[in-house]
C-alpha positions as CSV (number, residue, x, y, z in Angstrom):
1,X,-1.4,1.2,17.6
2,X,1.6,2.9,19.1
3,X,3.3,6.3,18.5
4,X,0.0,8.1,17.7
5,X,0.5,11.7,16.9
6,X,-1.6,14.6,15.5
7,X,-1.1,15.5,11.9
8,X,-2.0,19.2,11.6
9,X,-3.3,21.9,13.8
10,X,-5.7,21.4,16.8
11,X,-8.4,22.9,14.6
12,X,-7.9,20.8,11.5
13,X,-5.7,17.9,12.3
14,X,-6.3,14.2,13.0
15,X,-4.3,11.4,14.7
16,X,-2.4,8.6,13.0
17,X,0.5,6.3,13.8
18,X,3.7,8.4,13.4
19,X,5.2,6.2,10.6
20,X,1.9,5.8,8.7
21,X,2.2,2.0,8.1
22,X,0.7,0.8,4.8
23,X,1.0,4.3,3.3
24,X,3.6,5.3,0.7
25,X,4.1,7.3,-2.4
26,X,1.6,5.2,-4.3
27,X,-1.2,5.7,-1.8
28,X,-4.6,7.2,-2.7
29,X,-5.4,10.0,-0.2
30,X,-8.6,11.9,-0.2
31,X,-9.1,14.9,2.1
32,X,-12.7,16.2,1.9
33,X,-13.3,19.6,3.5
34,X,-10.4,22.0,3.4
35,X,-11.7,25.2,4.8
36,X,-8.8,27.5,5.6
37,X,-6.6,24.8,7.2
38,X,-4.8,22.2,5.1
39,X,-1.9,21.5,7.5
40,X,-3.2,17.9,7.8
41,X,-3.2,17.4,4.0
42,X,0.2,19.0,3.5
43,X,1.8,16.9,6.2
44,X,0.3,13.7,4.9
45,X,1.7,14.5,1.4
46,X,5.1,15.4,2.9
47,X,5.4,12.2,4.9
48,X,4.2,9.8,2.2
49,X,5.4,11.6,-0.9
50,X,2.0,10.8,-2.3
51,X,-0.3,13.3,-4.0
52,X,-3.3,14.4,-1.9
53,X,-6.7,15.0,-3.4
54,X,-8.4,18.0,-1.7
55,X,-12.2,18.4,-2.2
56,X,-14.1,21.5,-1.3
57,X,-16.6,23.6,-3.2
58,X,-16.5,26.5,-0.7
59,X,-15.2,29.7,-2.5
60,X,-13.0,30.8,0.4
61,X,-11.6,27.2,0.8
62,X,-10.8,27.1,-3.0
63,X,-9.0,30.4,-2.7
64,X,-7.1,29.3,0.3
65,X,-5.9,26.0,-1.2
66,X,-4.7,27.9,-4.3
67,X,-2.9,30.4,-2.2
68,X,-1.1,27.8,-0.1
69,X,-0.1,26.0,-3.4
70,X,1.3,29.3,-4.7
71,X,3.3,29.8,-1.5
72,X,4.7,26.3,-1.6
73,X,5.8,26.9,-5.2
74,X,7.5,30.2,-4.3
75,X,5.0,32.3,-6.3
76,X,3.6,34.2,-3.3
77,X,4.6,35.1,0.2
78,X,3.1,33.5,3.3
79,X,1.0,36.2,5.1
80,X,-0.4,35.8,8.6
81,X,-4.2,35.6,8.8
82,X,-6.1,34.8,12.1
83,X,-8.6,32.8,10.1
84,X,-6.0,30.3,9.0
85,X,-5.8,27.1,11.0
86,X,-8.4,28.3,13.4
87,X,-6.1,31.1,14.5
88,X,-3.1,28.8,15.1
89,X,0.0,31.1,15.1
90,X,2.1,28.1,14.0
91,X,0.0,27.6,10.8
92,X,2.6,28.7,8.2
93,X,5.4,27.0,10.1
94,X,3.6,23.7,9.9
95,X,3.1,24.1,6.2
96,X,6.6,25.3,5.3
97,X,8.4,22.8,7.6
98,X,6.6,20.0,5.7
99,X,7.1,21.5,2.3
100,X,5.7,19.7,-0.8
101,X,5.3,20.8,-4.4
102,X,2.0,22.6,-5.1
103,X,1.1,20.0,-7.8
104,X,1.1,17.3,-5.2
105,X,-2.0,19.0,-3.7
106,X,-4.7,18.3,-6.3
107,X,-7.7,20.6,-5.8
108,X,-11.2,19.3,-6.8
109,X,-13.7,22.1,-6.6
110,X,-16.8,20.0,-5.7
111,X,-18.2,18.4,-2.6
112,X,-18.8,14.9,-1.4
113,X,-22.4,13.7,-1.0
114,X,-24.7,10.7,-1.4
115,X,-25.9,12.0,-4.8
116,X,-24.4,13.5,-7.9
117,X,-25.6,16.9,-8.9
118,X,-26.0,20.4,-7.6
119,X,-27.2,21.3,-4.1
120,X,-27.7,24.4,-1.9
121,X,-24.6,25.2,0.2
122,X,-25.5,27.3,3.3
123,X,-23.2,29.9,4.6
124,X,-22.5,30.2,8.4
125,X,-24.1,33.2,10.1
126,X,-20.7,34.5,11.3
127,X,-19.0,35.8,8.3
128,X,-15.6,35.1,9.9
129,X,-16.3,31.4,9.7
130,X,-15.5,29.5,6.5
131,X,-17.4,26.2,6.8
132,X,-20.6,25.9,4.8
133,X,-23.1,23.0,4.8
134,X,-25.5,21.3,2.4
135,X,-28.0,21.1,5.3
136,X,-29.0,24.2,7.3
137,X,-28.5,22.4,10.7
138,X,-27.0,24.8,13.2
139,X,-27.1,27.5,10.6
140,X,-28.8,30.8,11.4
141,X,-28.2,32.1,7.9
142,X,-30.5,31.3,5.0
143,X,-27.9,32.6,2.5
144,X,-26.6,29.9,0.2
145,X,-25.1,29.2,-3.2
146,X,-25.5,26.1,-5.4
147,X,-22.5,23.9,-5.6
148,X,-21.6,20.6,-7.4
149,X,-21.4,17.4,-5.4
150,X,-20.5,13.9,-6.2
151,X,-20.6,10.4,-4.6
152,X,-17.5,8.6,-3.5
153,X,-18.2,6.1,-6.3
154,X,-18.3,8.7,-8.9
155,X,-15.2,10.5,-7.7
156,X,-13.2,7.2,-7.7
157,X,-14.4,6.3,-11.1
158,X,-13.6,9.8,-12.6
159,X,-10.1,9.7,-10.9
160,X,-9.6,6.1,-12.0
161,X,-9.1,4.8,-8.5
162,X,-10.2,1.3,-7.4
163,X,-9.5,1.9,-3.7
164,X,-8.7,4.6,-1.1
165,X,-5.9,4.3,1.3
166,X,-6.8,7.3,3.5
167,X,-10.1,9.3,3.6
168,X,-10.6,12.4,5.7
169,X,-14.0,13.9,5.8
170,X,-15.1,17.1,7.4
171,X,-18.4,17.7,5.6
172,X,-20.6,19.6,8.1
173,X,-23.4,17.3,9.3
174,X,-23.8,14.8,6.4
175,X,-20.9,12.6,7.4
176,X,-23.1,9.8,8.7
177,X,-25.1,9.5,5.5
178,X,-21.9,9.5,3.4
179,X,-20.2,6.9,5.6
180,X,-23.2,4.6,5.5
181,X,-23.4,4.8,1.7
182,X,-19.6,4.1,1.6
183,X,-20.1,0.9,3.6
184,X,-23.1,-0.1,1.6
185,X,-21.0,0.3,-1.5
186,X,-18.2,-1.8,0.0
187,X,-15.6,1.0,-0.1
188,X,-13.2,0.5,2.8
189,X,-10.4,3.1,3.1
190,X,-7.5,1.8,5.2
191,X,-7.4,5.0,7.3
192,X,-10.6,6.9,8.0
193,X,-10.8,10.3,9.8
194,X,-14.1,11.9,10.5
195,X,-15.2,15.2,12.1
196,X,-18.6,14.2,13.4
197,X,-20.2,17.7,13.2
198,X,-23.6,16.0,13.6
199,X,-22.7,14.8,17.1
200,X,-24.1,17.9,18.8
201,X,-27.3,17.7,16.8
202,X,-27.9,13.9,16.6
203,X,-25.6,11.9,18.8
204,X,-27.6,8.7,18.4
205,X,-27.1,8.7,14.6
206,X,-23.4,9.2,15.0
207,X,-23.1,6.4,17.5
208,X,-25.1,4.1,15.1
209,X,-22.7,5.0,12.3
210,X,-19.6,4.4,14.4
211,X,-21.0,1.0,15.4
212,X,-21.5,0.1,11.7
213,X,-17.8,1.1,11.1
214,X,-16.8,-1.3,13.9
215,X,-19.0,-4.0,12.5
216,X,-17.2,-3.6,9.1
217,X,-13.7,-4.1,10.6
218,X,-12.7,-0.6,11.6
219,X,-10.8,0.0,14.9
220,X,-10.6,3.3,16.6
221,X,-7.1,4.9,16.6
222,X,-8.0,8.0,18.5
223,X,-10.9,10.2,19.3
224,X,-10.8,13.8,20.6
225,X,-14.1,15.5,21.0
226,X,-16.1,14.9,17.8
227,X,-13.0,14.0,15.8
228,X,-12.4,10.3,15.3
229,X,-9.6,8.4,13.4
230,X,-10.1,4.7,12.4
231,X,-8.0,2.0,10.9
232,X,-9.1,-1.1,9.0
233,X,-6.4,-3.7,8.4
234,X,-6.1,-4.8,4.7
């Protein structure tokens, strides 16, 4: 694929073809894991004119998405915060130069998992960090809250979707399990972007999962560190 470019900040963005072939205003876009950086999600909605479904049960992430939606709708002012966008000083410029209506960002206050139910959600030891995890890998903190989670199947059924055109997942160490269930359930998003957080803890499992993606027709668009973007022709 040519003309590959990053959509979003270095902290939270992923790479796609500039013109996003096969995506339009009717596309189904799921972005799982918002944290305090939704530049990627906003830019996708702006370029496709499609609604973007944002999934995150993290309290700070929920507050952040609601805040950005209020700024986009002119209800609040954009205020600088070094936590936003991983400290990217261009964060608000990226958001406001790709302006969309707040109701085109559909917030779902639950997580993605291999089961439906409620699970512990562990906080990072550093209170400045926003990312929580349903597994305590790499977490020095035993502090957690219980949060609702759903499978991809359940989410699609509840939202009345029979396919996904783009799926982004940043789900802190359970991405391989979720991806393998996705493939077993024969769910094949056209575009797939993954932050392989597990890479630094279990590289072998990540490599096995990536191989399974290749075996199911996915091609690698771009990888940068532990971030990978894939494309599967329809």
